[in-house]
Every structure is written in structure tokens, then in C-alpha cells.
TORTILO-380398 format. One line per field, with one value per residue: residue number from 1; x, y, z negated of N, C-alpha, C, O in turn; residue in three letters. Coordinates in nm, 3 decimals. Each point is the difference from the previous one (the first is absolute). Layout:
<pts>
pos [NUM; ...]
n_u [X; ...]
n_v [Y; ...]
n_w [Z; ...]
ca_u [X; ...]
ca_v [Y; ...]
ca_w [Z; ...]
c_u [X; ...]
c_v [Y; ...]
c_w [Z; ...]
o_u [X; ...]
o_v [Y; ...]
o_w [Z; ...]
code [Ala; ...]
</pts>
This chain:
<pts>
pos [1; 2; 3; 4; 5; 6; 7; 8; 9; 10; 11; 12; 13; 14; 15; 16; 17; 18; 19; 20; 21; 22; 23; 24; 25; 26; 27; 28; 29; 30; 31; 32; 33; 34; 35; 36; 37; 38; 39; 40; 41; 42; 43; 44; 45; 46; 47; 48; 49; 50; 51; 52; 53; 54; 55; 56; 57; 58; 59; 60; 61; 62; 63; 64; 65; 66; 67; 68; 69; 70; 71; 72; 73; 74; 75; 76; 77; 78; 79; 80; 81; 82; 83; 84; 85; 86; 87; 88; 89; 90; 91; 92; 93; 94; 95; 96; 97; 98; 99; 100; 101; 102; 103; 104; 105; 106; 107; 108; 109; 110; 111; 112; 113; 114; 115; 116; 117; 118; 119; 120; 121; 122; 123; 124; 125; 126; 127; 128; 129; 130; 131; 132; 133; 134; 135; 136; 137; 138; 139; 140; 141; 142; 143; 144; 145; 146; 147; 148; 149; 150; 151; 152; 153; 154; 155; 156; 157; 158; 159; 160; 161; 162; 163; 164; 165; 166; 167; 168; 169; 170; 171; 172; 173; 174; 175; 176; 177; 178; 179; 180; 181; 182; 183; 184; 185; 186; 187; 188; 189; 190; 191; 192; 193; 194; 195; 196; 197; 198; 199; 200; 201; 202; 203]
n_u [10.173; -0.009; -0.058; -0.078; 0.116; -0.184; 0.015; 0.133; -0.126; 0.192; -0.169; 0.066; 0.192; -0.050; 0.150; -0.021; -0.148; 0.072; 0.130; -0.094; -0.076; 0.146; 0.057; -0.161; 0.111; -0.039; -0.166; 0.087; -0.158; 0.207; -0.150; 0.213; -0.068; 0.171; 0.079; -0.035; -0.079; 0.108; 0.067; -0.012; 0.074; -0.213; 0.105; 0.114; 0.214; 0.158; 0.091; 0.138; 0.211; 0.134; 0.086; 0.183; 0.199; 0.099; 0.114; 0.203; 0.176; 0.069; 0.136; 0.210; 0.031; 0.088; 0.206; -0.059; -0.120; -0.123; 0.016; 0.116; -0.117; 0.209; -0.098; 0.220; -0.104; 0.208; -0.011; 0.140; 0.014; 0.167; -0.061; -0.031; -0.077; -0.015; -0.089; -0.167; -0.033; 0.150; 0.171; -0.153; -0.052; -0.156; -0.214; -0.086; -0.074; -0.200; -0.183; -0.053; -0.122; -0.221; -0.089; -0.086; -0.175; 0.207; -0.144; -0.029; -0.025; -0.076; 0.046; -0.127; 0.113; -0.213; 0.120; -0.218; 0.116; -0.172; 0.038; -0.137; 0.218; -0.108; 0.224; -0.099; 0.208; -0.130; 0.164; -0.096; 0.121; 0.010; -0.030; 0.068; -0.198; 0.138; 0.010; -0.119; 0.092; 0.077; 0.206; 0.181; 0.058; 0.120; 0.221; 0.135; 0.058; 0.176; 0.164; 0.081; 0.088; -0.194; -0.071; 0.126; 0.021; 0.061; -0.198; 0.018; -0.073; 0.096; -0.151; 0.113; -0.128; -0.034; -0.178; -0.152; -0.072; -0.131; 0.174; 0.014; 0.032; 0.033; -0.076; -0.040; -0.049; -0.018; 0.216; 0.070; -0.048; 0.175; 0.049; 0.162; -0.049; 0.162; 0.024; -0.134; 0.066; 0.156; -0.084; -0.088; 0.145; 0.084; -0.135; 0.049; 0.153; -0.089; -0.051; 0.200; -0.121; -0.184; 0.151; -0.005; -0.192; -0.007; 0.169; 0.040; 0.113; -0.080; 0.218]
n_v [12.187; -0.171; -0.042; 0.059; -0.163; -0.014; 0.022; -0.143; 0.045; -0.047; 0.119; -0.175; 0.033; -0.078; -0.163; -0.201; -0.144; -0.116; -0.176; -0.191; -0.129; -0.138; -0.180; -0.118; -0.184; 0.092; -0.048; -0.175; -0.058; -0.085; -0.038; -0.016; -0.148; 0.075; -0.101; -0.024; -0.186; -0.041; 0.147; -0.202; 0.021; -0.044; 0.133; 0.092; 0.051; -0.161; -0.044; 0.140; -0.020; -0.165; 0.007; 0.127; -0.087; -0.136; 0.113; 0.090; -0.140; -0.028; 0.169; -0.047; -0.218; 0.020; -0.010; -0.188; 0.189; -0.113; 0.187; -0.163; 0.002; -0.041; -0.116; 0.049; -0.093; 0.085; -0.173; 0.176; -0.221; 0.149; 0.173; 0.084; -0.163; 0.219; -0.206; -0.076; 0.124; -0.162; 0.062; -0.074; -0.217; -0.040; 0.021; -0.171; -0.174; 0.020; -0.034; -0.216; -0.087; 0.046; -0.152; 0.210; -0.055; -0.009; 0.150; -0.189; 0.210; -0.210; 0.170; -0.185; 0.103; -0.065; 0.040; 0.008; 0.009; -0.140; 0.129; 0.158; -0.029; 0.023; -0.006; 0.014; 0.076; -0.054; 0.154; -0.139; 0.184; -0.213; 0.194; -0.213; 0.071; 0.079; -0.214; 0.119; -0.147; 0.109; 0.089; -0.128; -0.065; 0.145; 0.026; -0.153; 0.036; 0.132; -0.153; 0.152; -0.109; -0.003; 0.212; -0.042; 0.129; -0.215; -0.035; 0.112; 0.116; 0.024; -0.099; -0.189; -0.180; -0.089; 0.134; -0.107; -0.121; 0.176; -0.136; -0.176; 0.205; -0.190; 0.212; -0.141; 0.205; 0.158; 0.065; 0.149; 0.206; 0.062; 0.206; -0.117; 0.135; 0.026; -0.167; -0.007; 0.133; -0.086; -0.129; 0.096; 0.067; -0.153; -0.055; 0.159; -0.141; 0.021; -0.216; 0.105; 0.133; 0.019; -0.156; 0.003; 0.013; 0.204; -0.147; 0.008; 0.048; 0.112; -0.017]
n_w [-7.560; -0.143; 0.212; -0.200; 0.102; 0.126; -0.223; 0.108; -0.179; 0.106; -0.087; -0.124; 0.113; -0.204; -0.038; 0.099; -0.088; -0.180; 0.049; 0.070; -0.167; -0.101; 0.125; -0.103; -0.066; 0.201; -0.143; 0.113; -0.146; 0.016; -0.164; -0.067; 0.154; -0.126; 0.183; -0.221; 0.099; -0.192; 0.153; 0.094; -0.211; -0.054; 0.149; -0.173; 0.049; 0.006; -0.201; -0.111; 0.073; -0.073; -0.207; -0.031; 0.061; -0.150; -0.157; 0.039; -0.008; -0.214; -0.061; 0.065; -0.045; -0.206; 0.090; 0.105; 0.020; -0.149; -0.123; 0.104; -0.191; 0.074; -0.164; -0.012; -0.178; 0.019; -0.143; -0.010; -0.041; 0.019; 0.128; -0.206; 0.134; -0.048; -0.008; 0.128; -0.183; -0.041; -0.135; -0.150; 0.028; 0.158; -0.066; -0.117; 0.118; 0.099; -0.124; -0.031; 0.166; -0.011; -0.138; -0.019; 0.130; 0.095; 0.086; 0.114; 0.077; 0.025; 0.137; 0.013; 0.165; -0.025; 0.185; -0.056; 0.193; -0.046; 0.180; -0.079; 0.046; -0.195; 0.020; -0.201; -0.038; -0.176; -0.022; -0.147; -0.045; -0.071; -0.111; -0.010; -0.073; -0.158; 0.066; -0.150; -0.141; -0.181; 0.017; -0.032; -0.208; -0.126; 0.039; -0.088; -0.214; 0.042; 0.025; -0.145; -0.173; -0.107; -0.001; -0.183; 0.182; -0.008; 0.100; 0.197; -0.180; 0.202; 0.137; -0.045; -0.046; 0.204; 0.030; -0.125; 0.174; 0.046; 0.043; 0.140; 0.089; 0.114; 0.014; 0.169; -0.078; 0.160; 0.017; -0.153; 0.071; 0.128; -0.080; 0.107; -0.172; -0.152; -0.147; -0.180; -0.169; -0.138; -0.162; -0.183; -0.159; -0.142; -0.172; -0.155; -0.087; -0.207; -0.024; -0.012; -0.135; 0.122; -0.059; 0.223; -0.119; -0.095; -0.027; 0.221; -0.189; 0.176; -0.054]
ca_u [-0.122; -0.071; -0.139; -0.012; -0.123; -0.067; 0.075; -0.060; 0.095; -0.020; 0.034; -0.101; 0.069; -0.052; 0.111; 0.029; -0.112; 0.013; 0.105; -0.053; -0.097; 0.074; 0.062; -0.106; -0.007; -0.124; 0.025; -0.091; 0.072; -0.042; 0.083; 0.028; 0.050; 0.101; 0.100; 0.110; 0.115; 0.129; 0.068; 0.131; 0.110; -0.046; 0.032; -0.113; -0.038; -0.067; -0.124; -0.107; -0.037; -0.080; -0.133; -0.072; -0.038; -0.107; -0.123; -0.053; -0.048; -0.123; -0.110; -0.012; -0.115; -0.123; 0.019; -0.020; 0.115; 0.053; 0.137; -0.004; 0.117; 0.022; 0.111; 0.027; 0.100; 0.061; 0.107; 0.119; 0.102; 0.105; -0.036; -0.126; -0.115; -0.115; -0.129; -0.097; 0.016; -0.099; -0.080; 0.058; 0.136; 0.086; 0.012; 0.095; 0.133; 0.042; 0.027; 0.126; 0.106; 0.017; 0.026; 0.128; 0.084; -0.043; -0.047; -0.040; -0.135; -0.008; -0.132; -0.005; -0.117; -0.020; -0.100; -0.042; -0.106; 0.002; 0.127; 0.105; 0.029; 0.115; 0.016; 0.121; -0.013; 0.058; 0.056; 0.013; 0.068; -0.074; 0.061; -0.099; 0.043; 0.003; -0.129; -0.001; -0.097; -0.134; -0.042; -0.029; -0.128; -0.108; -0.023; -0.063; -0.137; -0.087; -0.047; 0.051; 0.101; -0.051; 0.003; 0.103; 0.133; 0.091; -0.080; -0.021; -0.055; 0.069; -0.098; -0.093; 0.057; 0.142; 0.083; 0.076; 0.123; 0.084; 0.100; 0.050; -0.039; 0.076; -0.070; -0.140; -0.091; -0.117; 0.042; -0.016; -0.144; -0.041; -0.015; 0.087; -0.072; 0.089; 0.027; -0.120; -0.011; 0.099; -0.048; -0.108; 0.064; 0.068; -0.101; -0.052; 0.099; 0.074; 0.117; 0.075; 0.059; -0.039; -0.013; -0.112; 0.012; 0.137; 0.016; 0.106; -0.044; 0.114; -0.011]
ca_v [-0.061; -0.085; -0.028; -0.138; -0.064; -0.081; -0.123; -0.120; -0.057; -0.145; -0.035; 0.024; 0.059; 0.131; 0.094; 0.058; 0.088; 0.120; 0.085; 0.063; 0.103; 0.110; 0.085; 0.056; -0.059; -0.075; -0.144; -0.101; -0.121; -0.125; -0.102; -0.118; -0.116; -0.066; -0.077; 0.089; -0.080; 0.043; -0.099; -0.042; 0.086; 0.135; 0.098; 0.082; 0.095; -0.073; -0.057; 0.099; 0.050; -0.103; -0.009; 0.124; -0.012; -0.100; 0.059; 0.092; -0.079; -0.069; 0.098; 0.070; -0.037; 0.057; 0.145; 0.064; 0.078; 0.075; -0.025; -0.091; 0.004; -0.114; 0.025; -0.107; 0.044; -0.096; 0.046; -0.083; 0.014; -0.100; -0.080; -0.073; 0.077; -0.015; 0.046; 0.005; -0.116; -0.107; -0.005; 0.079; -0.043; 0.050; 0.144; 0.018; -0.031; 0.113; 0.116; -0.026; 0.012; 0.141; 0.077; 0.065; -0.012; 0.058; -0.090; 0.067; -0.023; 0.005; 0.002; 0.002; 0.069; -0.025; 0.083; -0.067; 0.068; -0.058; -0.063; 0.071; -0.060; 0.053; -0.062; 0.041; -0.024; 0.097; -0.061; 0.089; -0.057; 0.028; -0.049; -0.040; 0.007; -0.128; -0.036; -0.108; -0.104; 0.049; 0.091; -0.084; -0.067; 0.100; 0.048; -0.108; -0.017; 0.106; -0.042; 0.084; -0.062; -0.118; 0.007; 0.098; -0.052; 0.023; -0.005; 0.128; 0.111; 0.123; 0.107; -0.039; -0.019; -0.033; 0.121; 0.023; -0.080; 0.045; 0.096; 0.081; -0.042; 0.064; -0.025; 0.036; -0.049; -0.063; -0.131; -0.092; -0.021; -0.092; 0.061; 0.117; 0.098; 0.063; -0.098; -0.013; 0.122; -0.010; -0.100; 0.063; 0.099; -0.074; -0.059; 0.107; 0.030; 0.123; -0.023; -0.121; -0.054; -0.139; -0.070; -0.093; -0.130; -0.008; 0.031; 0.098; 0.140; 0.093; 0.107]
ca_w [-0.057; 0.094; -0.037; -0.048; 0.048; -0.102; -0.019; -0.059; -0.094; -0.004; -0.138; -0.102; -0.115; -0.041; -0.013; 0.131; 0.034; -0.083; 0.059; 0.122; -0.042; -0.061; 0.103; 0.083; 0.133; 0.021; 0.014; -0.049; -0.039; 0.060; -0.064; 0.082; -0.074; 0.081; -0.072; -0.036; -0.041; 0.054; 0.082; -0.050; 0.036; 0.034; -0.104; -0.043; 0.104; 0.107; -0.054; -0.015; 0.133; 0.068; -0.062; 0.035; 0.141; 0.011; -0.055; 0.100; 0.114; -0.039; -0.004; 0.128; 0.083; -0.056; -0.015; 0.130; 0.046; -0.114; -0.042; -0.114; -0.087; -0.089; -0.093; -0.097; -0.097; -0.091; -0.089; 0.016; -0.103; 0.019; 0.118; -0.019; 0.046; -0.090; 0.050; -0.109; -0.089; 0.014; -0.123; -0.108; -0.029; 0.107; -0.023; -0.110; 0.054; 0.084; -0.085; -0.072; 0.100; 0.032; -0.122; -0.019; 0.119; 0.127; 0.105; 0.124; 0.051; 0.145; 0.062; 0.145; 0.054; 0.144; 0.065; 0.123; 0.074; 0.133; 0.032; -0.072; -0.130; -0.072; -0.132; -0.070; -0.144; -0.093; -0.120; -0.115; -0.116; -0.123; -0.125; -0.099; -0.139; -0.071; -0.059; -0.096; 0.033; -0.034; 0.107; 0.116; -0.023; 0.003; 0.136; 0.078; -0.049; 0.054; 0.131; 0.109; 0.086; 0.071; 0.147; 0.036; 0.032; -0.112; -0.124; -0.068; 0.078; -0.038; -0.017; -0.104; -0.134; 0.017; 0.013; -0.123; 0.004; 0.110; -0.048; 0.111; 0.134; 0.107; 0.125; 0.017; -0.105; 0.059; 0.045; -0.113; -0.010; 0.106; 0.132; 0.012; 0.083; 0.097; 0.105; 0.081; 0.081; 0.107; 0.095; 0.076; 0.086; 0.106; 0.089; 0.084; 0.102; -0.024; -0.086; 0.033; -0.121; -0.021; 0.126; 0.006; -0.064; -0.051; -0.142; -0.018; -0.004; 0.001; -0.100]
c_u [-0.069; -0.143; -0.011; -0.130; -0.069; 0.068; -0.090; 0.108; -0.029; 0.040; -0.120; 0.059; -0.059; 0.111; 0.034; -0.113; 0.007; 0.103; -0.052; -0.104; 0.073; 0.060; -0.102; -0.009; -0.127; 0.030; -0.122; 0.083; -0.062; 0.092; 0.015; 0.056; 0.097; 0.093; 0.120; 0.123; 0.128; 0.065; 0.137; 0.108; -0.037; 0.034; -0.120; -0.048; -0.077; -0.136; -0.111; -0.042; -0.088; -0.142; -0.082; -0.050; -0.116; -0.133; -0.065; -0.059; -0.130; -0.119; -0.030; -0.122; -0.132; 0.005; -0.014; 0.126; 0.065; 0.147; -0.001; 0.132; 0.002; 0.118; 0.016; 0.117; 0.052; 0.104; 0.117; 0.098; 0.097; -0.037; -0.122; -0.115; -0.120; -0.124; -0.095; 0.016; -0.113; -0.097; 0.072; 0.143; 0.097; 0.020; 0.100; 0.142; 0.053; 0.038; 0.128; 0.119; 0.030; 0.048; 0.143; 0.090; -0.058; -0.053; -0.039; -0.145; 0.003; -0.147; 0.016; -0.128; -0.005; -0.114; -0.034; -0.116; 0.006; 0.131; 0.118; 0.018; 0.125; 0.008; 0.134; -0.019; 0.071; 0.052; 0.015; 0.068; -0.074; 0.076; -0.109; 0.059; 0.005; -0.136; 0.019; -0.109; -0.143; -0.053; -0.036; -0.136; -0.117; -0.032; -0.067; -0.146; -0.094; -0.059; 0.056; 0.103; -0.054; 0.017; 0.102; 0.131; 0.096; -0.069; -0.007; -0.058; 0.063; -0.099; -0.098; 0.067; 0.149; 0.090; 0.086; 0.132; 0.094; 0.096; 0.046; -0.052; 0.083; -0.066; -0.146; -0.088; -0.116; 0.032; -0.020; -0.149; -0.052; -0.019; 0.086; -0.057; 0.090; 0.032; -0.121; -0.018; 0.098; -0.041; -0.111; 0.055; 0.068; -0.099; -0.060; 0.099; 0.086; 0.124; 0.071; 0.047; -0.035; -0.021; -0.116; 0.037; 0.140; 0.003; 0.103; -0.056; 0.122; -0.023; 0.031]
c_v [-0.083; -0.020; -0.147; -0.060; -0.072; -0.135; -0.112; -0.061; -0.147; -0.054; 0.025; 0.067; 0.136; 0.104; 0.063; 0.093; 0.130; 0.096; 0.071; 0.107; 0.123; 0.092; 0.052; -0.055; -0.083; -0.149; -0.081; -0.121; -0.122; -0.109; -0.121; -0.111; -0.074; -0.082; 0.092; -0.077; 0.051; -0.113; -0.032; 0.095; 0.144; 0.097; 0.092; 0.093; -0.068; -0.052; 0.105; 0.058; -0.101; -0.007; 0.124; -0.006; -0.099; 0.050; 0.094; -0.076; -0.071; 0.094; 0.060; -0.041; 0.060; 0.153; 0.076; 0.076; 0.079; -0.036; -0.080; 0.007; -0.126; 0.029; -0.119; 0.042; -0.117; 0.071; -0.098; 0.030; -0.117; -0.100; -0.090; 0.092; -0.031; 0.056; 0.017; -0.123; -0.102; -0.004; 0.083; -0.037; 0.051; 0.151; 0.028; -0.026; 0.118; 0.120; -0.018; 0.016; 0.147; 0.083; 0.053; 0.005; 0.078; -0.109; 0.084; -0.036; 0.021; 0.007; 0.006; 0.067; -0.025; 0.085; -0.064; 0.077; -0.048; -0.074; 0.064; -0.058; 0.063; -0.072; 0.043; -0.031; 0.109; -0.076; 0.107; -0.075; 0.042; -0.059; -0.025; 0.016; -0.140; -0.023; -0.113; -0.100; 0.043; 0.094; -0.078; -0.065; 0.098; 0.040; -0.106; -0.016; 0.111; -0.039; 0.080; -0.069; -0.104; 0.006; 0.100; -0.070; 0.033; 0.007; 0.133; 0.102; 0.129; 0.113; -0.030; -0.008; -0.029; 0.121; 0.023; -0.077; 0.040; 0.109; 0.095; -0.055; 0.079; -0.036; 0.038; -0.065; -0.077; -0.134; -0.104; -0.028; -0.092; 0.060; 0.126; 0.101; 0.059; -0.096; -0.018; 0.121; -0.004; -0.103; 0.057; 0.103; -0.069; -0.060; 0.105; 0.048; 0.122; -0.020; -0.129; -0.075; -0.145; -0.065; -0.098; -0.132; -0.023; 0.035; 0.108; 0.142; 0.088; 0.109; 0.135]
c_w [0.107; -0.049; -0.037; 0.053; -0.116; -0.006; -0.051; -0.088; -0.017; -0.137; -0.090; -0.122; -0.037; -0.012; 0.135; 0.045; -0.078; 0.059; 0.124; -0.033; -0.054; 0.105; 0.101; 0.140; 0.015; 0.019; -0.044; -0.039; 0.067; -0.056; 0.092; -0.088; 0.090; -0.090; -0.028; -0.049; 0.066; 0.078; -0.058; 0.050; 0.031; -0.112; -0.024; 0.111; 0.112; -0.045; -0.006; 0.135; 0.074; -0.057; 0.032; 0.143; 0.017; -0.056; 0.102; 0.118; -0.032; 0.000; 0.136; 0.084; -0.048; -0.006; 0.130; 0.040; -0.112; -0.025; -0.130; -0.077; -0.087; -0.090; -0.093; -0.087; -0.081; -0.085; 0.016; -0.114; 0.014; 0.109; -0.020; 0.038; -0.089; 0.068; -0.117; -0.088; 0.019; -0.118; -0.106; -0.031; 0.106; -0.014; -0.113; 0.047; 0.081; -0.086; -0.080; 0.094; 0.030; -0.119; -0.008; 0.123; 0.118; 0.091; 0.121; 0.033; 0.152; 0.042; 0.151; 0.044; 0.151; 0.051; 0.134; 0.062; 0.144; 0.022; -0.075; -0.139; -0.060; -0.135; -0.059; -0.149; -0.078; -0.121; -0.108; -0.114; -0.127; -0.118; -0.102; -0.140; -0.060; -0.066; -0.100; 0.037; -0.033; 0.107; 0.126; -0.015; 0.007; 0.143; 0.086; -0.041; 0.045; 0.135; 0.116; 0.089; 0.098; 0.152; 0.050; 0.031; -0.114; -0.134; -0.075; 0.097; -0.048; -0.028; -0.113; -0.136; 0.008; 0.009; -0.123; -0.002; 0.114; -0.051; 0.110; 0.131; 0.101; 0.132; -0.008; -0.107; 0.061; 0.063; -0.109; -0.023; 0.111; 0.138; 0.009; 0.099; 0.108; 0.115; 0.091; 0.090; 0.117; 0.105; 0.087; 0.098; 0.119; 0.099; 0.092; 0.103; -0.026; -0.085; 0.038; -0.123; -0.026; 0.136; -0.004; -0.065; -0.053; -0.146; -0.023; 0.008; -0.005; -0.104; 0.062]
o_u [-0.023; -0.029; 0.033; -0.108; 0.060; 0.020; -0.098; 0.103; -0.103; 0.095; -0.078; -0.067; 0.000; -0.027; 0.024; 0.025; -0.030; -0.020; 0.024; -0.005; -0.039; -0.003; 0.036; -0.056; -0.033; 0.090; -0.089; 0.109; -0.121; 0.107; -0.094; 0.054; -0.042; -0.001; 0.064; 0.086; -0.001; -0.006; 0.060; 0.008; 0.086; -0.036; -0.100; -0.121; -0.105; -0.097; -0.110; -0.117; -0.098; -0.097; -0.120; -0.114; -0.093; -0.106; -0.121; -0.106; -0.086; -0.113; -0.111; -0.065; -0.095; -0.094; 0.023; 0.108; 0.085; 0.050; -0.056; 0.107; -0.097; 0.094; -0.096; 0.096; -0.076; 0.046; -0.019; 0.032; -0.040; 0.014; -0.035; -0.010; -0.041; -0.007; 0.041; 0.023; -0.114; -0.118; 0.099; 0.083; 0.113; 0.109; 0.081; 0.092; 0.116; 0.102; 0.076; 0.106; 0.116; 0.062; 0.097; 0.119; -0.118; 0.046; -0.001; -0.046; 0.037; -0.081; 0.066; -0.106; 0.099; -0.102; 0.089; -0.100; 0.083; 0.035; 0.112; -0.095; 0.101; -0.103; 0.100; -0.106; 0.089; -0.056; 0.052; -0.030; -0.034; 0.044; -0.075; 0.118; -0.063; -0.058; 0.063; -0.087; -0.093; -0.118; -0.100; -0.082; -0.103; -0.117; -0.092; -0.086; -0.121; -0.101; -0.016; -0.001; 0.072; 0.040; -0.018; 0.043; 0.009; 0.066; -0.011; 0.011; -0.020; 0.031; -0.093; 0.087; 0.076; 0.122; 0.107; 0.087; 0.100; -0.044; 0.012; -0.035; 0.017; 0.009; -0.040; -0.012; -0.039; -0.088; -0.041; -0.037; -0.103; -0.031; -0.042; 0.001; -0.041; 0.002; 0.015; -0.038; -0.034; 0.023; -0.003; -0.046; -0.013; 0.024; -0.047; -0.032; 0.077; 0.075; -0.066; 0.078; 0.075; -0.079; -0.044; 0.104; 0.060; -0.078; 0.023; -0.076; 0.087; -0.111; -0.005]
o_v [0.047; 0.013; -0.087; 0.053; -0.022; -0.065; 0.023; -0.046; -0.038; -0.077; 0.093; 0.012; 0.092; 0.120; 0.120; 0.105; 0.107; 0.121; 0.120; 0.104; 0.113; 0.122; 0.077; 0.064; -0.078; -0.037; 0.050; -0.020; -0.009; -0.025; -0.040; 0.026; -0.065; 0.015; 0.048; 0.057; 0.040; -0.115; 0.083; 0.028; 0.079; -0.023; -0.006; 0.014; 0.048; 0.000; -0.024; 0.032; 0.037; -0.006; -0.010; 0.038; 0.025; -0.033; -0.005; 0.036; -0.016; -0.042; 0.047; 0.088; 0.014; 0.065; 0.121; -0.059; 0.086; -0.102; 0.045; 0.002; -0.030; 0.067; -0.070; 0.061; -0.087; 0.109; -0.121; 0.116; -0.116; -0.121; -0.076; 0.113; -0.115; 0.119; 0.043; -0.109; 0.036; -0.031; 0.068; 0.088; 0.040; 0.050; 0.092; 0.072; 0.038; 0.065; 0.095; 0.048; 0.037; 0.105; -0.076; 0.028; 0.035; -0.114; 0.123; -0.111; 0.107; -0.079; 0.089; -0.021; 0.020; 0.015; -0.029; 0.027; 0.046; -0.090; -0.050; -0.010; 0.014; -0.026; 0.010; -0.048; 0.069; -0.103; 0.108; -0.117; 0.117; -0.115; 0.090; -0.028; -0.093; 0.092; -0.101; 0.029; -0.034; -0.004; 0.030; 0.004; -0.029; 0.004; 0.030; -0.023; -0.017; 0.056; -0.040; 0.024; -0.040; -0.099; 0.060; -0.089; 0.116; 0.020; 0.001; -0.013; 0.041; 0.091; 0.077; 0.081; 0.030; -0.015; 0.060; 0.026; -0.069; 0.107; 0.120; -0.117; 0.121; -0.114; 0.081; -0.122; -0.105; -0.085; -0.113; -0.109; -0.066; -0.073; 0.106; -0.024; 0.012; 0.041; -0.003; -0.014; 0.039; 0.021; -0.022; 0.010; 0.045; 0.002; -0.032; 0.085; 0.040; 0.096; -0.102; -0.094; -0.069; 0.047; -0.040; -0.058; -0.105; 0.084; 0.040; 0.033; -0.018; 0.051; 0.102]
o_w [0.111; -0.119; 0.080; -0.027; -0.105; 0.103; -0.071; 0.049; -0.056; -0.013; 0.022; -0.103; 0.082; 0.014; 0.007; 0.059; 0.053; 0.001; 0.017; 0.066; 0.026; -0.016; 0.089; 0.089; -0.090; 0.076; -0.070; 0.053; 0.018; 0.055; 0.068; -0.107; 0.096; -0.122; 0.094; -0.066; 0.117; -0.042; -0.068; 0.120; 0.038; -0.115; 0.071; 0.021; 0.043; 0.076; 0.049; 0.020; 0.063; 0.075; 0.027; 0.029; 0.077; 0.051; 0.022; 0.052; 0.088; 0.029; 0.024; 0.056; 0.077; -0.044; 0.003; 0.007; 0.025; 0.048; -0.101; 0.060; -0.069; 0.042; -0.032; 0.048; -0.042; 0.033; 0.011; -0.026; -0.004; -0.017; 0.091; -0.048; -0.013; 0.031; -0.108; 0.052; 0.027; 0.016; 0.028; -0.026; -0.032; 0.025; 0.011; -0.037; -0.014; 0.025; -0.018; -0.042; 0.018; 0.018; 0.006; -0.011; 0.003; -0.004; -0.006; -0.023; 0.049; -0.049; 0.054; -0.060; 0.071; -0.067; 0.080; -0.065; 0.079; -0.076; 0.008; -0.077; 0.069; -0.063; 0.071; -0.041; 0.051; -0.038; 0.026; -0.024; -0.018; 0.004; -0.036; -0.021; 0.051; -0.057; 0.030; 0.081; 0.072; 0.035; 0.066; 0.092; 0.061; 0.039; 0.076; 0.085; -0.001; 0.043; 0.115; 0.121; 0.091; 0.061; 0.106; -0.074; -0.042; -0.102; -0.122; 0.122; -0.114; -0.076; -0.024; -0.033; -0.093; -0.010; 0.009; -0.083; 0.024; -0.040; -0.021; 0.011; -0.014; 0.046; -0.083; -0.006; -0.051; 0.017; 0.029; -0.044; -0.016; 0.094; -0.047; 0.121; 0.115; 0.116; 0.123; 0.117; 0.112; 0.119; 0.121; 0.114; 0.114; 0.121; 0.109; 0.083; 0.087; -0.022; 0.021; 0.014; -0.069; 0.082; -0.107; 0.029; 0.023; -0.047; -0.114; 0.092; -0.085; -0.016; -0.069]
code [Met; Ile; Gln; Ile; Pro; Lys; Leu; Ile; Leu; Ala; Ser; Gly; Ser; Pro; Arg; Arg; Ala; Glu; Ile; Leu; Arg; Met; Val; Gly; Trp; Pro; Phe; Glu; Thr; Leu; Ala; Val; Asp; Ile; Asp; Glu; Ser; Arg; Leu; Ala; Gly; Glu; Asp; Ala; Ala; Ala; Tyr; Val; Glu; Arg; Val; Ala; Arg; Asn; Lys; Ala; Ala; Ala; Ala; Ala; Pro; Lys; Ala; Ser; Thr; Ala; Thr; Val; Val; Gly; Ala; Asp; Thr; Val; Val; Val; Ile; Glu; Asn; Glu; Ile; Leu; Gly; Lys; Pro; Arg; Asp; Gly; Asp; Asp; Ala; Arg; Arg; Met; Leu; Arg; Leu; Leu; Ser; Gly; Arg; Trp; His; Gln; Val; Phe; Thr; Gly; Val; Ala; Leu; Leu; Asn; Gly; Glu; Thr; Ser; Arg; Val; Ala; His; Glu; Val; Thr; Glu; Val; Lys; Phe; Ala; Ser; Met; Gly; Gln; Glu; Glu; Val; Asn; Trp; Tyr; Val; Glu; Thr; Gly; Glu; Pro; Asn; Asp; Lys; Ala; Gly; Ala; Tyr; Ala; Ile; Gln; Gly; Leu; Gly; Ala; Arg; Tyr; Ile; Glu; Lys; Ile; Glu; Gly; Asp; Tyr; Tyr; Asn; Val; Met; Gly; Leu; Pro; Val; Arg; Leu; Leu; Tyr; Arg; Leu; Leu; Asp; Ser; Ala; Gly; Gly; Ser; Ser; Pro; Thr; Val; Arg; Glu; Asp; Ser; Ser; Glu; Ile; Ser; Asn]
</pts>
């Protein structure tokens, strides 16, 4: 058991804050505004790790000596990376693409405390149920898909369309708790499972 320091969550996401409250870890939120554009040729793992790292770095100057956590989530299907939909039509396109198929959810997590930096990512496999056009339209009209990677929320109304999941549920929500715990453990010097500023995690 490690002692969890007070965290600064570099995010305005209510879902990530909900997860930290649920596990009882002390934290404050500090929303940041950064460029989240994907670089040419950047794969999903590199992309979410870079954005998570940049979020943490943007919050760090305002966080004094606190431990800063940055996170970023995307959905991947057939090598297409889905972030948040631009509008309702884009949300419908994403849902039609996911309908009846498996996809992957990638979340990058970065931990920054002074000169100490850790970054890694988690991947979860999700099977979406088939959706008719009326269901797609109804779901988009609820507004829930608007600010969600892949245009759905596994913890919300979108749960009715999730058939199977393989991996970390909280990763799909946007913050893999076990990975964050391992990063915190590693930063404390007691675990070799996560290397400094590395996306590789030993099993």
C-alpha cells in the first residue's frame, strides 16, 4: 500500500473527477487549454501519451510542488482515431462506424512532480451493439455524445449499447485507476513496472 499524495488533475472532465472521488484519492482540478491536434503519422498510443504529458506540463507551473496528473482518451477502430465529435453529424458517423463492432479505447496518463515524470497508456477492447438509425439519432439528440471520445459514454445512456468489454472499465471512462496507481507507486521509487517517461509497461 502506498500513500497517495494530493493530486492536481489537469482536466475539466467531470468523469475523471468522479473516478478520483470514488477511489477516495485527494485531488483538486485545474483545467488546461492546450492544442490537442494529432501529429502526422502519430499512432494512438503516442498521441494520447503526448497530449496527457502536455496537459500535465501546462498545469505544473500553477501547481507548485504538487503531483500533477494529465490524461487523454481516444477510440480506435480499423486504425481510425476517433476523438470528440465536431457536431451531431460527426457523432452519428462515429456511432454508425462503431455499431455492431469491436473497437479499442486508449488512455494516456502522465504524472509530473518537479523533475519526476512518468507516462504510460492503457488499452481496453469494447464491443458495441448494433444500432439502428433511430437509435443513433435518439442518442445524439440526448447530447451525451457531444464531448465524449468516440461519441459515447459507457457510464451513461450509452451503457445500453455496450455488449462486451475486455480490460479496464475505468479506462473507457477516461482514467485507468490501476495504471495511475502503478505510476504513483513507481514515482515513489518502490516499483520498477513503469519507466520514466515511457509508454512501456511490464506485465
